[in-house]
N, C-alpha and C positions, 0 to 999 in steps of 0.2 A: 714823806709827810708833807702835808700842805703848809705853805707859809701862812695862809689865812688862819689856820687853827692855832698857830704859835704866836700870833700877834698879840701884844699886850695892849689893853685899852688904857690909854692915858688921859683921854678927854674926861673932865670932871662931870659933864652933863651925861655922857654915856654911862659912866660908873654909877651915877645917881639913878638913872633909869633901870639899869641892871639890878641894883639893890631894891628898888621899888617893885620891880617885876618879881623877884624872888620872894620878897616879903608878902606880896599879894598872893602868890601861888601857895605859899605856906599857910596863909590865912584861909584861903578857899579850901585847901585840903583838910585843915582842922575843922572848919565849918561843916564840910561834907561828912566827916567822921562823926561829928556831934549829932547831926541830923539823923543819920542812920542809927546811932546808938539810942537816941530818944524814941525812934519808931520801932525798935526791936520787939517790944511787947505786942504791938499791933500786927507786925509781920508774923510773929509766932502764932497769934490767934487766927490769922487768916489761913495759914497753912496747917493748923492743928498740930503744931510742934511745940516742944518745950523751948523756953527762952535760952536755956543753956545750949541747945542744939543750934539755934539761930545765931548765937554769939560765935560759934565756930566759923560760920560762914562770914561773919563780920571780920574775924581775925584773918581769915584767908584773903579777904578783900583788902584789908590794910597791909598785909604782907606784900601782895602783888603791887599795890599802889606805891608803897615805899621802895620796892625794888625798881620800879620804872623811874622813880625820881632819883635814886642813888646811882643807877647804872651809868647814865650819861655823865654824871659828875665824876665818877671814879675813873672813867676812861679819859676825861680831860686832865685829871690830876696825875694819872699814871703815865701820860704821854711825855712828860718831861724827862 
């Protein structure tokens, strides 16, 4: 295992930037999901699909997005 991966961040400035970065990423992710949810009726009209069919695509998108955000975090947590 790399020593760089097990190093604990003790610098307050670095911790603050990490917290800001994670909060910003969560905000952008939520904003992205909201924009897509608002545009679902227009997407359904464009493709001549029902809104319920298009919402399945949105759920798949959110599952993949959540998985890509959780996977790196779980590997760091389980490395201890």
